[in-house]
C-alpha positions in Angstrom: 14.5 62.3 -60.4 14.3 59.1 -62.2 16.8 57.5 -59.8 14.9 58.7 -56.8 11.6 57.4 -58.1 13.2 54.0 -58.8 14.7 53.8 -55.4 11.4 54.7 -53.8 9.7 52.1 -55.8 12.2 49.5 -54.6 12.2 50.5 -50.9 8.4 50.7 -50.5 7.7 47.0 -51.0 10.8 46.1 -48.9 9.5 48.2 -46.1 6.1 46.5 -46.2 7.8 43.1 -46.3 9.9 43.9 -43.2 6.9 45.2 -41.4 4.9 42.0 -42.2 7.8 39.9 -40.9 8.0 41.8 -37.6 4.2 41.6 -37.1 4.1 38.0 -38.1 7.0 37.1 -35.7 5.3 39.0 -32.9 2.0 37.1 -33.5 3.8 33.7 -33.5 5.7 34.6 -30.3 2.5 35.6 -28.6 0.6 32.5 -29.7 3.4 30.1 -28.5 2.8 30.0 -24.7 5.3 28.2 -22.4 4.3 24.6 -21.7 2.2 24.3 -18.5 3.8 22.4 -15.7 2.5 18.9 -15.0 -0.2 18.8 -12.3 0.4 15.5 -10.6 -3.1 15.6 -9.1 -4.4 15.3 -12.6 -1.5 13.5 -14.4 0.0 11.3 -11.7 2.2 9.1 -13.9 0.0 6.1 -13.2 -3.6 5.1 -13.6 -6.2 5.6 -10.9 -7.0 2.4 -9.0 -10.6 1.1 -9.3 -10.2 -2.0 -7.1 -7.8 -3.0 -4.3 -7.4 -6.5 -3.1 -5.8 -7.4 0.3 -4.7 -10.8 1.5 -3.7 -11.5 5.1 -2.0 -14.8 6.2 -1.0 -15.9 9.6 2.6 -17.2 9.9 5.9 -17.1 11.7 9.4 -15.9 11.1 12.6 -17.6 10.0 15.0 -14.8 10.9 13.3 -11.9 9.2 11.6 -14.1 6.5 7.9 -14.6 6.9 6.6 -18.2 6.4 2.9 -18.9 6.2 1.2 -21.2 8.8 -0.7 -24.3 7.8 -4.2 -23.0 7.0 -7.1 -24.0 9.3 -10.3 -22.7 11.0 -8.1 -20.7 13.4 -5.5 -19.7 10.8 -7.5 -18.8 7.7 -6.4 -16.7 4.8 -8.3 -13.5 5.3 -9.0 -11.9 1.9 -11.1 -8.9 1.0 -11.3 -6.1 -1.5 -12.2 -2.4 -1.8 -14.3 -1.2 -4.7 -15.7 2.1 -5.8 -19.4 2.4 -5.2 -21.1 3.6 -8.4 -23.6 5.9 -6.6 -21.5 7.5 -3.9 -18.1 7.2 -5.6 -16.7 6.1 -2.2 -14.6 3.0 -1.5 -16.5 0.1 0.0 -14.9 -2.9 1.7 -16.3 -6.3 0.5 -15.6 -10.0 0.8 -14.5 -11.8 -2.3 -18.1 -12.7 -3.2 -19.1 -9.0 -3.2 -20.8 -8.8 0.2 -20.3 -5.5 2.1 -18.1 -5.8 5.2 -18.4 -3.6 8.3 -16.4 -3.3 11.6 -18.3 -6.4 12.7 -16.2 -8.3 10.1 -12.7 -7.5 11.4 -9.3 -9.0 10.5 -8.6 -11.4 13.4 -5.1 -11.5 14.9 -3.3 -13.1 17.9 -0.6 -11.3 19.8 2.6 -13.2 19.4 1.9 -14.3 15.8 2.8 -12.6 12.6 0.5 -11.6 9.7 1.5 -10.9 6.2 -0.3 -8.4 4.0 -0.3 -8.3 0.2 -1.9 -5.4 -1.6 -2.9 -5.6 -5.3 -4.2 -2.6 -7.2 -6.4 -3.0 -10.3 -7.3 -0.3 -12.9 -10.8 0.3 -14.4 -10.2 -2.5 -16.9 -9.6 -5.0 -14.2 -5.8 -5.2 -15.0 -3.3 -5.6 -12.2 -1.4 -2.2 -11.9 1.1 -2.7 -9.0 4.0 -2.4 -11.4 3.0 1.2 -12.2 4.1 2.1 -8.6 7.5 0.4 -8.9 9.0 2.2 -11.9 12.1 4.3 -11.4 9.9 7.4 -11.6 7.1 6.3 -9.3 8.9 4.2 -6.6 10.8 7.2 -5.1 7.5 9.1 -4.6 5.1 6.3 -3.3 4.9 4.7 0.1 2.2 2.9 2.1 1.7 4.0 5.7 -0.2 2.1 8.4 -1.5 4.2 11.2 -3.7 3.6 14.3 -5.2 6.6 16.0 -7.0 4.9 18.9 -8.0 1.5 20.2 -10.6 -0.1 22.4 -9.6 -2.4 25.3 -12.1 -5.2 24.9 -11.8 -6.2 28.6 -12.8 -2.8 29.9 -14.3 -1.1 26.7 -12.1 1.9 27.4 -11.0 3.8 24.3 -7.4 4.9 24.4 -5.1 7.0 22.3 -1.7 5.7 23.5 -1.2 3.6 20.3 2.6 3.7 20.4 3.9 0.1 20.4 0.4 -1.3 19.6 1.7 -3.1 16.5 4.8 -3.4 14.3 5.1 -3.6 10.5 8.0 -4.7 8.3 8.2 -3.7 4.6 9.0 -6.8 2.4 8.6 -5.5 -1.2 10.3 -7.5 -3.9 11.7 -6.9 -7.4 9.8 -7.9 -9.5 6.8 -7.0 -7.3 4.7 -10.0 -8.4 7.3 -12.7 -7.8 7.5 -14.3 -4.3 10.9 -13.7 -2.6 13.6 -16.1 -3.8 11.6 -17.5 -6.7 12.8 -17.6 -10.3 11.8 -14.5 -12.2 11.6 -16.5 -15.5 12.4 -20.1 -15.2 12.7 -20.5 -19.0 14.9 -17.6 -19.7 17.3 -17.1 -16.7 18.4 -18.1 -13.2 17.6 -14.6 -11.7 15.5 -14.7 -8.6 13.2 -12.2 -7.0 15.0 -10.1 -4.4 13.9 -7.7 -1.6 14.1 -4.0 -2.5 15.7 -1.5 -0.2 13.0 1.1 -0.9 9.9 0.9 1.3 6.6 0.8 -0.7 4.3 -1.5 1.2 2.7 -3.7 -1.5 4.0 -6.5 0.7 4.9 -6.7 4.4 4.0 -8.3 7.7 2.4 -7.1 11.0 3.2 -8.1 14.5 0.3 -7.2 16.9 1.8 -6.3 20.3 -1.3 -5.9 22.6 -4.0 -8.5 23.1 -7.7 -7.9 23.7 -7.8 -4.8 21.6 -9.9 -3.5 18.7 -8.7 -0.8 16.3 -8.7 0.4 12.7 -5.5 0.4 10.7 -5.6 3.4 8.3 -3.9 2.2 5.1 -2.7 5.1 3.0 -0.7 5.2 -0.2 1.2 8.5 -0.3 2.0 10.1 -3.6 4.6 12.8 -3.1 4.1 15.9 -5.3 7.4 17.6 -4.6 10.7 15.9 -3.9 10.8 12.3 -2.8 9.3 10.2 0.1 12.6 10.4 1.9 12.7 12.4 5.2 13.4 16.0 4.1 14.6 14.5 0.8 17.6 13.0 2.5 19.0 10.1 0.6 18.4 6.6 2.1 16.4 8.1 5.1 12.7 7.0 5.2 9.8 7.6 7.5 8.6 4.8 9.8 5.6 2.8 8.7 3.2 4.6 11.0 4.7 8.1 11.1 4.7 9.9 7.7 5.7 13.2 9.2 4.1 16.6 8.8 6.6 17.8 6.2 5.8 14.8 4.0 2.1 15.2 4.5 2.4 18.9 3.4 4.0 17.9 0.0 1.9 14.8 -0.8 -1.5 13.7 -1.9 -2.9 10.1 -1.6 -3.7 7.5 -4.2 -5.7 5.3 -1.7 -6.8 5.7 1.9 -9.0 3.3 3.8 -9.3 1.6 7.2 -9.0 -2.1 8.1 -10.8 -3.1 11.3 -8.6 -5.4 13.5 -9.5 -7.5 16.5 -6.6 -9.0 18.5 -8.5 -11.8 20.3 -5.9 -13.2 22.6 -2.1 -13.7 23.2 0.2 -16.7 22.8 0.6 -18.2 26.3 3.8 -17.4 28.2 3.9 -20.6 30.2 1.8 -22.5 32.7 -1.4 -24.5 32.5 -3.7 -21.5 33.2 -2.2 -19.5 30.4 -2.5 -22.4 28.0 -6.2 -23.0 29.0 -6.9 -19.3 28.6 -5.4 -19.2 25.1 -7.4 -22.2 23.9 -10.6 -20.9 25.5 -10.2 -17.4 23.9 -9.8 -18.9 20.4 -12.6 -21.4 21.0 -15.0 -18.7 22.1 -14.3 -16.6 19.0 -14.6 -19.4 16.4 -17.4 -21.2 18.3 -15.6 -24.5 18.6 -14.3 -26.4 21.7 -10.9 -25.8 23.3 -10.1 -29.4 22.5 -10.6 -28.7 18.8 -8.3 -25.7 19.0 -5.6 -27.9 20.5 -6.1 -30.4 17.7 -5.8 -27.7 15.1 -2.6 -26.3 16.7 -1.1 -29.8 16.8 -2.1 -30.4 13.1 -0.4 -27.1 12.2 2.8 -28.1 14.0 2.9 -31.5 12.2 2.2 -29.9 8.8 4.6 -27.0 9.3 6.6 -27.6 6.1 3.5 -27.9 3.9 2.9 -24.2 3.9 4.7 -22.8 0.8 4.0 -19.1 1.2 7.1 -16.9 1.9 7.6 -13.2 2.2 
């Protein structure tokens, strides 16, 4: 009897201890939930843009390299920005002095010329954040697209939707993104130079308008892919064209920025003959409210100062 009592006394507290351990373990297991998957609509891996600056320059090509033209009245640098309106929380296009721009303040182009576009994103602190889109994690899931849905023929005022071939765009992103192509990355530390990337992003590139006497909006959209990569059906080294993101990519993406740039292609480079030349000078003169003779002088000045332009893309 004494032995039984002693054994009971020993087993009873042990039983209570085991029970407590089992209950405690169960409670800990229940309280430790599996980590929630990252929602890229909330945690995108980069900051939200608060301001976007765009700079457009007229130029020409040396092979596939863009070289800016000598700047003048008829070849100005066209620069503007998009900012969030505090009241409506919508993007608003403004000039660099802060004045609101409308479709009556278009980007002016000439068919037969080339126009570079640089896009710079800023965060809420006013800090440049382009490099956040070029990391090894973000570059495979970001791409700018440039789409036109319809255009107006300014000769007839007809609105048309056959936009195929209306303009071309060439991606010219560099690594690092903030160094002009071929320039030293750090002149004090190395001889490395900025190079083109082989992965389309669209922070840099150039347009070639293909149809004169037209007005249209270029919808500029920065895609952020939520599943997979920006590649066509996730196929390695296969990308969507600049103006056709594809429905399967749209289905698995969101956007980090999406706004329209109004464009007016005022004329076309003459294709030979006195009449074509006169038409070209008159079209430009009418738009800028100067004389055809002044246009001819500015074109000649640009030719003589060809090498003074130092912008390359």
